C-alpha angles and dihedrals in degrees: 000000000000122000108285119244091228103070096200091059095079096045092047093047092055092048098049099039094083090056092059097036091086090062094069099219102065135140113258120242093268092051093048088050092052093048092050092047094051093045094049094054091043088055090060095051128085131223109200090334093307123121110233119246110190140157121214120199123191100222138120119245091244090055095069139054121257098350123191102232125197115224089224115033117226126233116257097249138126098254098053090044092052092050092050094047098091090057097051106030096105117097117272098028118111132184108232116231123192141153117267120178091340097311130095114241140173107248099180140285139302141182097201125068134183121242116282092014113164109246129180119192127195104218101170139337106311092357116112131171123201113206143165125224121241092219096233134110093260092082090223124150137201115228114232103175141353122214121194115169106307093340117104120191115186113194115240103230090193093060092097094057093074116104119276093009110168115253089234090066095045090053094050088053090054094250101114092112088066104031114017148040101255096199095058098037092048089068092056091048091053091047090050092050092048092047090053092046097059089062097212097102123240149175129236121191118200111200134178114274093217097056138060098195090108088076088069088068095050126081110249135257097036112220095210104032114156117224120208095022115256105250105174092113091046092052092048094051091051093061118108117277090243089065093052093069091060122098093231092057093046092048091050090051091050093052094049092045091052091047095053093041088051090059089061088068088070112095108268133030129307116223127209130163129231089268089060094248112150109233105171145335136203089036125160117230118222133181111270115246111263095018125111123239110266109250105172139024134185112245122201136165122197092237126121112257095018113122127204115265133196110225144165110260091236089065091063095062142292136312095315093059095043094049093045090052090050092048095053090044090056098034102044097178092057133077131211126212115202126189120193124210089242092059100262115137127196132185114205119201136157113255112213090190094055094029092225141081115288118210112203113198105208108161090114088062096050100056 
């Protein structure tokens, strides 16, 4: 294969290949490079003024259920991908890519993928995310790497093995079967994604359901206190697992998630408990009586080569980040999720091992 026109493609291909190698059926380095290159240039094109959003999956037609197969496969190139984008931009639809007579081609589309399938998603112009499928009906993926221009971020899959790592992070890394309760954490992941999507920034505090000490860290009276607590999400999550596979249940979950995440756009913090009951929104965080002002936090990002730093909370962002750090410093059995307007996303949690607040930067896992 000739030298790709997108220089980062080769470097990224070499770095992510080992992640997929364990799966057996995996594109070789040259094929990964070619897929990245085609997707990158497609992301910079326009189709009737729209930016293409596509997902490419390296899988043979016979490897999936009920594939849509084109009579004449298309070359893996930016122009055909851009023209196909309007038909496959909705979530859950992937363009199938496979080798035919020594060349990669687009054979059609599919909604089902085998476990560990290589997936590349075009998120925005110049922004690509390499993922692998989990091979279940949830349609979830595990992010492997993020490419933006000449920047390559490879996710550190061992980041969740450190002591007192939040379950939210272990689930995003695809490790919930070992470390976390996937049903409960999945709600927080969907809330995080929805918070990030509305683009206004926001804070979500998750507090224990059996304690009221969190109120000591909130300015009283609360303007938007909810009484009784809003329990629609709680009631939905208590339904039998058989119901959760049905479209009506999933659609109800989506609507409630979007509703609660929308409240985080209101100035101030939204508060839910660990049973997903909505307690308040638009609240103002204050330092708890008898507790010192938080001066330093540990900052990590689950990216290879990124080392933990000790920083002042004000260096992470504005008022949201500072108040979230103070809240988790004072309420050590709570966590705080903070979305920035620029797309950054941080989970604040108290670290018993380090005896200080730990700020986990996870935006690379939410794309």
